[in-house]
C-alpha positions, -999 to +999 in steps of 0.1 A: -207+049+080-233+063+055-236+048+020-224+061-013-258+066-027-250+041-053-259+006-058-230-018-061-228-038-093-223-075-096-187-085-088-167-080-122-147-107-140-111-107-128-084-109-155-066-135-132-095-156-117-070-173-091-066-138-075-095-130-055-083-103-031-056-075-029-035-068+001-013-037+001+013-031+029+029+002+032+060+005+056+063+042+061+096+057+054+112+023+042+142+032+019+150+002-005+186+000+006+178-001+044+153-029+036+182-049+020+204-046+049+178-051+077+169-084+093+138-091+072+133-128+067+095-124+057+101-097+032+130-112+016+112-145+013+085-126-005+112-111-026+122-146-037+087-157-042+077-128-064+085-098-086+101-066-074+120-034-080+140-014-055+139+016-078+101+023-078+095+061-072+069+078-049+054+113-055+080+143-061+068+157-027+078+125-009+058+130+022+033+107+040-002+118+034+000+130-003+020+101-013-002+076+003-034+092-013-014+089-046-008+052-038-044+045-032-058+069-059-035+064-090-033+103-091-005+127-083-010+152-054-017+183-075-047+161-091-060+144-060-058+175-039-046+163-007-012+181-003-009+187+032+007+162+057-008+166+092-042+166+110-057+198+098-088+212+117-112+213+088-148+223+097-160+197+073-141+166+063-120+169+031-115+138+009-095+133-024-109+148-057-106+114-073-120+080-059-098+059-039-094+022-046-118+016-017-146+034-033-142+018-066-138-017-051-171-012-032-188-002-064-177-036-078-192-054-050-159-060-029-155-057+007-127-032+019-105-024+050-080+000+060-057-003+091-033+026+098-009+036+125-014+073+119-043+096+126-036+116+096-052+090+073-086+104+078-089+118+042-091+083+029-119+073+051-146+086+030-180+074+045-193+043+028-161+032+011-145+013+039-162-017+055-136-024+082-115+005+095-089+008+122-073+042+128-057+052+163-069+079+183-035+092+188-001+087+171+026+065+186+011+032+178+039+004+172+039-019+142+031-049+163-002-032+174-010-024+138-004-059+128-027-073+155-056-050+143-049-063+107-050-098+119-083-094+136-099-079+105-086-108+083-097-135+107-131-120+113-142-104+080-116-118+052-118-084+033-113-084-005-092-054-004-070-046+025-046-018+031-020-020+061+002+009+072+031+004+095+044+037+111+074+030+132+103+030+105+094+066+097+092+076+134+126+061+140+139+078+110+129+113+122+141+105+157+174+088+150+181+093+111+176+073+081+201+046+081+207+046+118+210+015+138+176+023+154+159+027+122+174-006+109+160-024+140+126-009+133+127-023+098+131-058+113+101-052+137+082-041+106+090-073+091+076-091+121+044-071+116+042-083+078+048-119+090+018-116+113-005-105+084+009-130+061+003-158+088-033-147+093-039-149+056-025-186+058-045-195+087-076-181+071-072-201+039-066-169+019-030-167+010-031-188-022-058-164-036-043-132-026-021-106-044+002-088-021+020-055-026+047-044-001+059-009-008+064+024+010+053+061+007+088+075+008+126+071+020+146+098+036+180+115+044+194+128+076+163+130+099+138+141+074+125+135+038+114+158+010+108+169-025+128+155-053+156+140-032+166+107-046+169+092-012+134+103-004+118+093-038+131+057-041+109+030-027+105-008-027+077-023-047+074-060-040+045-081-054+035-118-049+006-139-053-010-163-079+006-160-115+034-137-104+068-144-118+091-155-089+125-139-081+122-115-109+136-079-109+115-056-129+145-034-138+152-061-164+126-040-184+148-010-192+118+011-202+097+002-171+098+025-141+073+017-112+057+047-098+035+047-065+004+057-085+008+022-101-001+004-071-036+016-072-041+009-108-027-026-106-050-036-076-080-021-095-070-042-126-068-073-107-101-068-091-116-063-126-126-026-121-129-004-151-099+019-153-110+053-160-087+072-187-079+098-161-058+076-139-020+085-140-008+051-129-006+019-149-010-017-143+023-036-138+015-065-161+052-075-164+050-089-129+029-119-141+041-152-157+012-148-184+006-113-192-031-108-189-051-088-215-061-052-205 
């Protein structure tokens, strides 16, 4: 990959020094009520060990690519410009109009990695912003395979910022329906994939210094998902790591509503990156035992 043409600055001072890296895991199509009913011992343990809400909201369009770009830029689709949801045959690559967290982290001297189970994520792979990239040549990859690729990157490179995308829950929703027995089983398999990622962090000696967010891009209803349907818009948001309040439901703060754009801003904040005023998300500081200063 080519460089950004900019010189990376020394790593900034992190507001919580014990947090040295961030891992974001997105389980595509994961509706919160299905997560709570599925066989997910790994994620349930992370809920008890961390802070969470099952009432977070994705973008109004509630579709995969625009919502993931919002998750990883802190901007809504009408601002970041990625409003389509398929592999389009552009003559030249098209990237978001605002920097992704990978680009900002690189400028802060951090190493970055992206592992995805779908081919449509190419707009996130701006040259020079991702050090370690796995993207399949064709769709249809299973969550176990995605987890194995993430484990390889963790073991070999120990990236400071890692995004992992599991695709199968969404695929089972479109094939069998949201809330179907088949999709519920797929959520259990995604949990196993999350377990592989967390085990790799443990085995590499990184778990105790890693902030982890588990979330999703959208839910669904019937065999689809779409704009402004509550069943599509509600997503889980689960955070764990050093200094995070344990077994704490963020809905105890009545005024706080977590949005998918907050994932990017929280990650950048914890890495000590400057937060541009244009960002539409916010740092979820209520997740921490001692609220850091912004």
